[in-house]
N, C-alpha and C positions, 0 to 999 in steps of 0.2 A: 790245375783247369776245372773249372767247374762248370756241375751239370747245367745243361742250358737248354733253355724252352725255344718254341717255333712259335710264330706269328699265323697268324689267321689271315686265311684265301679272304673271308668278309670282310673283316678291318679294312682292308685297302678296295676291297670292291664296294662297299658303301661311300667310300672314299672320292673314286674315281671310275665309276660307273657309269654316270653322266657324261663326262667326258669321253668315252669309248665308244657310246654309244654307234650302234651300226657300222664299227669299223672295222677290220679285219686283216691283219698283215702276220707276213712268217716271220717268226725272231729267230734272228743270229745263231750261228754254232758258236759254243761257247769255246773258250780256249786259255787253254792255262798260263803262266809265264812261265820264262827260260828258269830252269831248275824243280819245276814240278810237272807233275805228269797228269790228267787228266783220263779216268775212268768212264766205264760206260753208265748210257745211266742206272742206277741203281731200283728196284723194285718200290713202288709207292703206289698200296694199294689201297688206297683211300684217296679219291679225287678232293684237292683241295683243303685236306684237313690239315690243321695245325698236328705236327709231330715231336718226337725226342728219339734218341737211341738211349738203349740202355747198356750197362758195363757188357754182356753177353753177347751184346751184336742184337739184340733184339729192337723192335720198332712199335713204340705205343703211337695211335694215330688218334685223334678227337673230330670229329666232321661236323661238331656242333649238335649229334644226336648221341653216338655210341661212342665208347674210347675201345680201344682194341688192343691186343697184341697179335702181331707176327713177328716170325725168325726175319734174318737178314735177306733171305732169299722171296720172302713175299708170301712164305706161307700164314693161314690162321694159325694161330694159339688160343685165344679166348675172348671173350666178349669181358672187357673188365666193369663197364657201365653203361645205363641205358637210361637216357634223360625221358622224361614225359612226353615232350616235343623236340621238332629239329627247331634250331638256335645258331645264332652264328658266332663260329668258335674264335676264343681267342687264343690261346696257348695252352700249349701241355708240360708241365716241367717235373723232370723225376729228382726222388731224393736222392745223396751222394751213393746211398749203398743201391739204389734200382728198385728197392721194394715198394715204392708207393710212388703215385705221380698227383699231383695237383693240375686241374685244370679251368677254365674259366670260360663263361659265355658272355657276349655282350647284346642281346634278347632280354636275359632278363634278370642278366646281372651277376648270376648265381657264382659262388667259387665253391668246388666239389675237392675232392680227397679218392683216391681209389688203390687198391691195393695191384701189385701187377701180377700177384700169384691167382689173381681170380676171386678172392675170397670174400670182398664187398667192396662197396662204395656209400659216400653218405655227402650229402649237402653240408656247406659250414659256414654259410653267410652270402650276403651281399657286398660286393664293391661296384659302384658305378662307372663305366666306361674303363673298364682294366683293359691297356694294349698289350703289358709284357707281364712277363711273374718269371722269377728263380729262385730257387731256395739258396737258404745263405748259408755260410761256414756255418752260423748260429743255429740254424735246422729251422728258422722262420721263412714264410714265404713273402717275400715284397713284389710288390706290383708297383707298374707305373700305370697311373691312373687318371678321372676325373672325378671322385667321390663325390664332390658337393654338387657335381652336377659340370655341364659343359660350361666352361669360361676360357681365359687367355692363360690358364696356369695348369700345369700337371704336377703331380702329387706323388711322392715316391710314398708309399703306404707300407706299414709292415702287419702283415696277418700271422697271429698266433695261431700256431698250427695243432695248438692244445686245448684243450676246452676251458674258457669258454666258448674260442674261437672268436677274437673279438680283432680288432683292428685302427693301428694308429697311424695318420700321417706325419712323415717323420721330416718334412720336407717339402719344398715347391719350388719351380723351375718357371719360367714362360714359356710358351708355344705349346704346340699340340704335343701327343703324347709318345714318346722315343721308345727306344730299347733298353735297358741294363743287364750288366749281367758283372759278377764277384769275382774277386782271385782270391787264390787259396788263403791270402792274408785277412780275406773282411774287406778290404777296399771296394770302394764301390763304382764301377763306372755306369755311365748314361749319355748316351748322344741326343742332343737339342733335336729340335722338330719345327719347321717353319708350320705357321697355321695357317697358311695358303697351298692350293694343290695348282700345279706340282712346284714344288717347293724352290724357292729362289739360291743361285748357285753361292756357295760359301756360307750356307745360311744354318750347318750344322756343326757346334762343335762337342768333343768329348769330354766331359768332366770326371773330375773324380774326386772322393769323398775317403777319410780314412776309414778304416775299421770302428774308432774311438770317437769320432762325428756320427758314423750312422748309429751306431749304440745312443748317444745321445740326444740325436733328432735334431731339429733345427736345418737343416739343409736347404743351402740356397745358391744363389749366385756367386754373393759377397765371400763366401766360406770354401767353394770348390776351387780346385785344382786346375786350369785350363789343361789336358792333356793331350789333346789335338785340336786345329783348330780349321778352318774353313772347309769342312765335307760340304758336298752339293747333295744334302740328303742321308741319310741312316735309319736302317731299317732292319738290321738286326747287330747283334753283339756277340761275341766268348772270347775269354782270355785263356790262354796257353800258360798254365803256370811251371811247363817245366821248361819253354824257351824265353818267360817272361813278356812274351808278346799279347797284344789284344789287336782281336782283327774287327774291319764293320765292314758290312755289306754296304756299300756306299750307289743306293740306287733313288735315282730320279727319272722321271719320265719326260721329264723338261727338255733335258740336255739335247739325248737322252744320256743316259750312265750308269751299268746294273758292272759291278767288281763287286769282289771280295778283296781287301789291303789291310796290310799290316799297320796298324796305326803307329802315326810319327807326329810331330810337333807341326805339321802341318798336311793337308792336302798334297801339295805338291811333292813334300818329302816322304808321302808312304807307297812304298812299293806296292803291286799288283801284286795279286797270287792268283786270280783267275777271271776273265772278262766273260759276260754272261750274255744272252740275247735278249734279255727281260727280265722283268722284277725280281730280284733274290729274298725270300722272305724270311729264309733263316738260314743259319751258320751254328753249326756245333764241332766242337775237336770232338776227336775218337780216338783213346786209344787202343792201340793194335800188339802191346806187348812187348815190342823194340824198345833199344834206348834212345833211339832217333828226335830231334827234337822236329817242330814243322817248321824248317828252314829250308828255302832252295839246295840242291845237291847235296843233301842227305840221303841215307838209306831210305828206303819205301818203307820199314816194318814197324816204324816208331808210331809218329801220331798223325794222323790221316783227319783232312777236311770233309766235312759232308755238308753240303748245302741243296736247298729248292728251290725253282722257279718256278713263277706261276702266271699265266695270263689270263683271257677270258674265254678262250674258243676252245685251245686245244693241246696248249701244252703246259704241263705240270711233271717236271722233273725233279729227278732226286739226284746228285751228280757225288762221286769219290775226286777227293783232287790228294794228291800224296808227291813228296818229294822225290825227286828224280835224280836218282846217283848217275855221275857221269860212269863211263866204260871206257876201261882199259881193254885194247888187245893187241896182241903179235901175231905179224902175216909175214910170209913172205919165206924166202928158199934158205934162208940161213935160220930158222926155226927148225929143221930138222937136218941139216950141216952148211958146209961153208955157202956164202952167199950173203944178202941183207938182209937185216932185220928190221918192219916197220913198226915202231908200236903208235897207237892210233887211238887217242880220244877223242870217243863220242859224246857229246851233251855237256857239254863245259860252256862254260862263258862266253856270249857271242862279242866277237870281237875281242876278247880277251886275253889271258895268257895261262901257259901250263907250265909246270915246274917238275918235272922227271928224277925220281930219285931208283933205288934198287939195292937190294942186299941178296946175300948167297940163300937160295932154296933153303939150305939147312936152318937158315935162322928164321924163315917164315914160318905162323904157324894162323891157318884157315879160321881160328877162332881170333876174332879181331880184339885189340884193346881197345879203350873210348880214352881220347888226349880232351879234355874240355880249354880249349884254347881261345883268345879272347876275342875271336869272331866266329868261331861255331865249333863243334864235335868232333874230332879229328878219328875216323874211324880206321884202323889200319893193322895188318897183321903182322908186318916190316917191324924188327927190333928195332927200335932209332941205333942201338949205339953200333950197329954191324950196315948204318946205308951209308951209300955212297949216292953222290949227286952228280949229275948231268949240270955244267957250271952255268948255264945261261936259261934266261926264259924263252918258252918256245910261245909263236904266235896262237889265235885260234882264229877262224874264219866269223863269217856272217851266222853260222848255224852251230859256232861252237865246240869246230871241230878242227883239233891240232895232230900234230905228226912227229917223230923223230926216227931217222935212219941210220943204223951201223953195220958195219961189217963183222960177221961172225966167221973166224978161220976157219973153222969146223970143230971146234972145242967147247964152244960156249952150249950150246943146246942143253938143258935140263939143269941148269946151274943159278940160273938168276929169278926172284922177283921182282915186279915192278910194281909200282903204283906211282900217281900223280896228283898234286894239288890244282886246283884250277882255281881260278879268278880274273879281277879284271885289267884292265889293258894298263896300270902300273903295278899289277902283282900283290895287290892284296887281294888275300887269299879268303876263299868263303866256302870252300870243302874240299873232299878229295874222292878221287875218282876208285871203282873194285880197282883189285889184283889182277896182274895177269902175269904167269910163267912161262917159261919156255927150256 
């Protein structure tokens, strides 16, 4: 996972305000895809500001005038920088250790640096029409911009973060400026942009260049790898190094379409993570300390997604999405004596399957082990060589709920720990439930 920047309210507003002048509407409610859970809106203390999260959960915002640090709950910590006058903010991007943020604005085209401990800030130089920026694994700042003036192409600019703070174009692609991000190996990802607003459907491709290519320069369409094709626009990118997945905010007022998706070879093959009711201006993957990846049906204490949405009147929200692990429960008279016991999974794959297995309680540990299966990380407290299985797949309904009932003759209570694998209709498993003991 790389440190990810967030994009400016102003950049999109300048582009589209004339198309929306005098129009007002209510944004539709956001919704997460099966296998994920959408939290309540987070504190977003600076309306319309570019922002990023630091490793400790604090947020840094840049509203075009001031760069400020806030706690995760929205309490003010410190002002890190104040420009001489109001500008249009572009982005704010943290270093990997969170000690520094770089930020840019498109009124005077300045690029700046601020220490997150509040010890100082400085203007570093200018790059015309910067749209997005991110600190690469090499510690340099990379921008998508039009440094030679507005034209038909966007340049990838390497901005040297030590004196003399010079910049170099390391390549260009046709179209308006779009988002970029890196993975941990130094590969660069870029989402191309249409030159018209709203973008034509299918006009955004996701390109990738290797770390060696980035270091050498000369990036263009001819030496790029086509990583994902035919998206309907793209406003933000971030890479999850833990799962090896790239996320895109696919946003288009013309369709309209506002979603975060996992990038696959084509738009059609790219599964939705969350659908929003308005323009998605940023995505950032945030580590929470757990081992789980940001994949559906995983535990929720690993990687989380934070994204922001913006429209022109009143809606300016920051939301958090986490994986939603299926839950297994035991119920019925047989849990305490003779009678039926029903094992129920909720939150499984809609119209899918589940596979129930169990082991003696003596072979169960509440501290789960993690197994790296080909399709997902398998978290379990059941000892594999002690496991027995119900010898058939069980169906789930349209809500992802499935159950299995058996008879307890009166001496099974307190003896077994159960768990379930969940998967699609063919039994291709994608996750595992919590455990249930009775």
